[in-house]
Structures are given as structure tokens and as C-alpha cells.
N, C-alpha and C positions, 0 to 999 in steps of 0.2 A: 507612222500614222496610217500610211497607205495599206500596210500589211494588216493593221488592226481593222480598218474599214473592210478590207477584203474578207477577213475571217468572219466579221459580223454578218456581211452579206451572204457568205457561204452558209453560216448557221441558220439564217432566216430562210434561205432557199431550201436547205435540207429539212427544216421544220415543216415547211409547206408541202414538200413532196412526200415526206413520211406519212402525212395524214391523208394523202390523196387516195391510197388503196388500203383496204383492210381484208383480213382473211379469217374465216371461222369454220371449224375450230382451229386454233393455233397449234394444237397437238392432238394426235390420235394414237391410242394404244391398242395393239392387237396381240392376242396370245398365239404363240407359234404352234402350228400343226403341220407336220411334214406334207408337202405337196398340195396344201389347201390353197384356195383362191378366195380373195376378198374384194368386194367393191366398196370404195370409200368415197363419200360425198363431201365436197368442200364448197364453200360459198365465198365468192369474191365480192367485197363491199365497195361500191362506187361512192366514196364519201363526198366528192365534189360535184356529183351529178353532171358529168360531162361525157362526151364521146371518147372512149379509150379503147386501145388495142393492147391485149396482154398475151404473153407467151408463157406456157406452163412447162416446166422442166424439172427433172429429178437430179439430185446430186448427193454424193456421199458414197460410202463403201458398198452399200446395197442398193444403189440406184437402179441396177439392172433388173431387180425383181418387181419394179413398178412400170406401168405403161399407161399413157394417156391417149385416148382416142382422138380428141381434138386438142392439139397443143396450142393452136392459135385461136383466141377468142376475142370477139368484139362486143363491147358493152356500150349501149347508147345512153344519152343523157337522161332519157326517160326511165332508165332502169337504175334503181338504187342498189341492186345486187344481182349476181348471176351465179347459178350453181353449175358444177361440173363434177364428173366422176373419174376416178382413176382406179386401176386394177392392181392388186398386189398378188403376185404368184409366188407362193412360198416354195423355197427349195426343200429338198428332203433332209437337209442338215444345216444347222447354224450353231455357232458357239453358244454355250449357256450364258445366261445373263440378259441384259437389255441391249438390243442392237438398234441403231438409229440410222435413219436416212431423212432427207428433206425434199419437200416439194416447193419449188421456187416459182412465184408468180411475178413476172416482170412487166411493167408498163413500158410500151414503146411509143415514141412520137415521131412524126414524119420530119425528116431533115428539110428545112426551108430552102436550103441552097440547091440541093439536088432534086427535091420534090418527090423522090420515090424511095430513098433509103430511110431506114429506121434507126433511131437512137434510143438507148435505154434511159428511162427517166427515174423510175423508182421500183422497188421490189418489196414483197412481203413473203414470209416463209411459214409453212405449216410442217411441223415435225412429225414423222412417223416413227413410233417406238414399238419394237417387236420384243415381247417378253418370251425368252426361250427358257424352258425349265431346266434346272440342274438335275443331273442323274441322282437317284436315290433321295436322300433327305438333305435338304438345304434350306436355310431360313435367313432372312434379313430382318433387321429391327431398327426402330428409331425411338428416341425418348422425347416425350412431350411433357412439359411441366407447367402446372398452374400454381403459382405461389401467391401468397397474400401477405398479411401483416404478421408482426411478431406475435407468437402464441397461437396463431391459426394453423390449420393443416395445410401442408404442401401436397398437392395431388400429382402423382406420377401416372401417366398413361403411356403404354408401350405397344404401339402397333407392330405386330409380327407378321411378316409376309412369307408364306410357304412357297418358295420358288422351285422346289424339287418336284419329283414325280411320284412321291409317296406321302401318305398321311403322317403328320406329326402327332403322336399319341399323347405325349406328356410335355406340355410347354409351360414353363414358369420362369420367374426371374427374381433376383435379389438386387435391391437398389441400395447402394452405399452413398452416404452424404459426407462431403469433405468441406472443411473451412478454408480460409484464404491461405493458410500455411500448410494445407494438405493434411491436416489432422482429421482423423475420422470422427465424425460427430454422431452418426447414427447408421442404422441398418434395418431395412424393412423388406418383407417378402410379399410377393404378389399372389394372386389366385393362380390356379392351374387350369389350362384349357387344352382342347384338341383342335388341330387345324388341318383341314383336308388339303390335298395337293392343289397347287395353284390358287389357293384361297388365303385369306388373312384373318387374324384374330387380334384381340386386345387384352393386354394384361394391365392391372391397376393396383396401386398401393397408396397409402397416405402416411405422412410423417409430420408430427407436431413440431412446429418451428419455434422451439423455446430457446431462441438465440438472439443475438443483437442484430439490428438492421445491417444488411450488407449483401455482398455477392458470395454465393456458395456454388459448389460443384456436385453434380450427381452422376453416378456411374451405375448403369444397369447391366447385369450379367444374365443373359437369357439362356436358359438350358432347355434343350429339346432332344429327347431320345438319345442321350449320351453325348450330344454335341453342344457347343456354346457359341453365342454371338454377343458382341458387346456394343452398347450405345451409351453416349454420355453427353451432358449439356450443363451449362451454367444457368443459374437462376438467382433472382433477387428476392430477398425478404424485406418488405417495406420499401420505401423510397429513401433516397439520400436525404439525411436529416442533419442540418447544422442549426443549433439552437443558441440563443443569447442567454448566457449565464449571468454572472455578476457585472455590475457597472460601478467603477471606482473613479473618484476625482481626488487626486492627491493635492493637499495644501492649497485649498481654494479660498480666495477673498474676493468679495463682490467688487467689480470694477476692473478686475484683472482677467487674465486668460484662464478659463477653466479647461482642464484636460480630462476628457472622458475616455477612460480605458474600458473597452467593451470586450469582455471575456467570452469567446465563442467555444462551443463544444461540438466536435464532430462525432456523431453517434454511428457513423458508417464504418464498416470494417476495412475500408480502403482510404487512401489519401484523397482529399477533396482540394482541387487546385483553384487558384485565382478567386479566392473569396474576398469580397469587399462590401462596403456598406455606404449608403447615403444616410446622413444623420442631420436632423433639423430640430429646432426648438421654436414653438409658437405659443401664443397665449390663448385664452378662452375665446377670443373673438376671431381667431384664425390668423392673426398678424404674425408673420414669420420673423424671428430674430436672428436665426443662423441656419445655414445649410452647408454641409461639409461632406465631401467625398473622401473616404479613407483610401489608403494604399491597399494593394492586394496582397494576400498571404496564402500560403499552402498549409492546410491543416492535416497532419498525419492521422492515420486511422485511430479511432477511439481515443482522441486526445483533445487538448484545449490550446487555443491560440488567441492572441490579443490584437484587437484593432484600436486605433487611437483617433479621436476626433477632438477639435478645439472650438471653444466659444469665447469670444472677447466680450466680456460683460460690462464694458464701460457704458454708462447711462441706463443700465438695466435696473429696475426696481426689485426689491425683495418681494416674493410672492410665489404663486403657483403657476407652473408652466407645463406644457406637454412636450415630452421628448419623443421624437419619432425616429425609428431605425428601420431602413429597408435593406435586408441582407440579399446579396446576389451571389449565387453559387450554382454550378452545374446546370446552367440554363433555367434556374428557378429564382423566384423573387418571394421573399418572406418579410412581411411588415409587422413590426412590433411597436406598440405605443405605451409609454409609461408616463405617469404624472410625476412631476418633480417639483420640489419646493426649494426656492433659492433663499437662503439666509445670508447673514453678513459674512459668516465664515464656514458655511457648510451647505451641502445640497442633499435634500432628502428625496427619495423616489418611491412611488407606490409600486412595489414588486409583488405581484400576486395579490394576496389578501392582506399583506402586511406592509408597513412602511419601514424601509431600511435606510439608515444614514450612510451615504456613500462617500462622505468626506467630513472629517472633523478636525482638520489641521488648524492649530492656533500657534502663534509665535510666542516666544518668551516674553516679548514686550506686552502682549495681550494678557498673559497670565499675571505678570507683575502689576499691571493696571488693576486687575480684579482684586488682587491682594491689598493694594493700597486703598481702594474704595472700601473694602470690608473693614480695614483698620480704622479708617476715618469714621465709619459708622459707629464702631465700638467706642472710639474716643468720644464722639458726640453724645452717645448714650451715657457713658460714665460721667461726663461733664454735666449733663442734665440732672442726673441723680444727685451729684454733689451739690449742685446749685439749689435743688428742691430741699435737701436736708438743711442747708444753711439758712434758707428762708424760714423754715419751721422753728429753728432755734432762736432766731431773732424775733 
């Protein structure tokens, strides 16, 4: 318990100290030029509006190319922020790609015991990123996807970054679309563009999503002046969909337990786990007769699974009721309401625009009783005819 309390206090302390300082911008990008010099301005934000002392320092592999004129700064409670500058002196050579270093701004507080020593309280970091061009022709790309519903177009956008020292004259891409088992479902080509050195461009294409709802994979192969670069991403078509199909009640008689079998359909192309339902029955006045939580099931991709709920109908009158089902799956809640009619030996439900009998179970005894009644009716009719004829003769 002591350890738990200590951890909670530590997290609260950290949460408060993290918000004490802020830095803007949190990241700065500079294009590399051999021997060039850059002045970068940063703003320290005094979130708590108090008197603070901060020290600015650089760290990382290329910390030696940065210099700060005033590394010790004091910010008063009247100042909500304070700006300072640091200088970046580019060397004449750096490895191609994006090189990084960091400016660390640390708040220091006076040690109460000694009265003159300082103790670090909190820190914020601003990242310096230096883009060093690759020799000749070199490009990087990423794939951005805007997907919609089934039947709509999936939009592919491919930002291409020319990180080289030469112009890319012919840049285009082919996008392939794959299903959950990596079968290829489609292939589209983008437009063709030119990208200057150290610049960027965008390619685009569309693909009609005539597929089932689910997760799909796209792979873009970008071609530029005889070279290639690849980017790929997953995307969703529609949302995860679990629907209520048929409702069945086997061998029901009023006054006994009605077993509702709810047949669910997973229209997603992947398994949906931990699906369950809350089921209830109420009358037209809102009086609730039953509320039941089903067990959880996993429904495989594009398949059906059954949930079971029970209603003890002792004391229930025949008539029309409302059956409510709240499906819970993948963080979603879906409510369905059906009108049901309770008969002596069946339950009917309004499903869509039609009424379907979801139980018609009758026992042999019931069938025998119906036959006996019909025979008695026929016998009575024959006896009545015989009696009328006899009266006429007399």
C-alpha cells in the first residue's frame, strides 16, 4: 500500500512539473548547406507564471554545431514567456538523410538546505532536424488513404519527397490493393509529376471499393527516373458491422421458459471478439417483463453465430410486446427493437415490414386434442341431420 501511495504521489508530482514549462516550436527543420549559419528563435512558456531560472543546453550527436549566447535565463512571474536565440553553424559535410540534435531547457530551483545550490525540477525539449540531401536522385514517399463505405471510392495520396540533389523528371506510382488473405483485389495507377531537388510533390489515385466491409492493405510502388521506393498502409472499408438476423424460439408454451436464439451475422472480414447482448421485453406502457445479459461469443469473419436469452413467461398474458436487443461489440453499441406477439404456443415478431412466426412448436397431445374436437363436431352435425330427417318423417 505504501508503494502504491508513493507511485501515485510521484505521478501527481510529475504531472504538475511537466506542465510548469513549455517550449515553442517543439521541432525545427533546417535544410543543410555546407558552412552555412542559422539563427533559431525559441520561446519558453511560463505556464505557472512564477519566478523561474532555466539553463539551456544542447545534447545529441551534433550538439557541437549549436551555440547559445546566454545559457542561463531568468523568467519573472510577470512574464508568461521569454524568447531566446541559438546559433547553428553547419559543418562542410554531414551524412545524407535527416540528422537530429536537441535543445534542452531545464528549470532549476534553489536548494532550501544549502541556500545557494540548484536542483533540476523539470525539462522541455526542442528538436533540431537537419535535412541533408542525398547525392544524385533520391526520393522518399509515404501512403495516405481516405477510405469510405462499400461501393465508394478509396482515395490514395502519395506525398513524394525529393531528398536528392537533382530534379526527378518522371515520378509516378502503381497502387495494389490486397485482401485479408493477401489476394490481390485491384491495381490503379497515379498521375505523373516532376519534383525539383529538395522539394516535394503529390501523386493520387482512386479505387472503387466494391468489396465487403473490412480491413484491406494497399502497397504503392513509386517509380522515379529508373529508381523505385515503396510505401504501404492498411485501411478500413466501412465500420465493423454485426447485424441481428433471425430470431428463433423452439417449442414454446405460454407460462414456461421461452428460449430466444439470436442469430448474429459478422459482415466484417476479420473475427469480432467478445460479442454479447442485453435483451429485454416490455409492454406498450413501458413495463419491463424481462432483462437478460447473454454470454459472450467470438464471431469469425463473414460468418454467423448464435446468442441465447431466456424469458420465464409465468403470469404473462397473451398479446403484443416489445423485444429490445442491445448488441455490444468492438466498443460499439447497436440497439434493435422488434414487436412480438405472444400466443399460447407460438411467438410472432415484426421483422422488417413482415411478421414472421419464430416458434410454432406443438406437442402430440395438442394435435390429438384438435383431432378429437373436429371428430366431435362432425358427429354432432351428423346426429343433428339424422334427428331433423326423423322429425320430418313423423
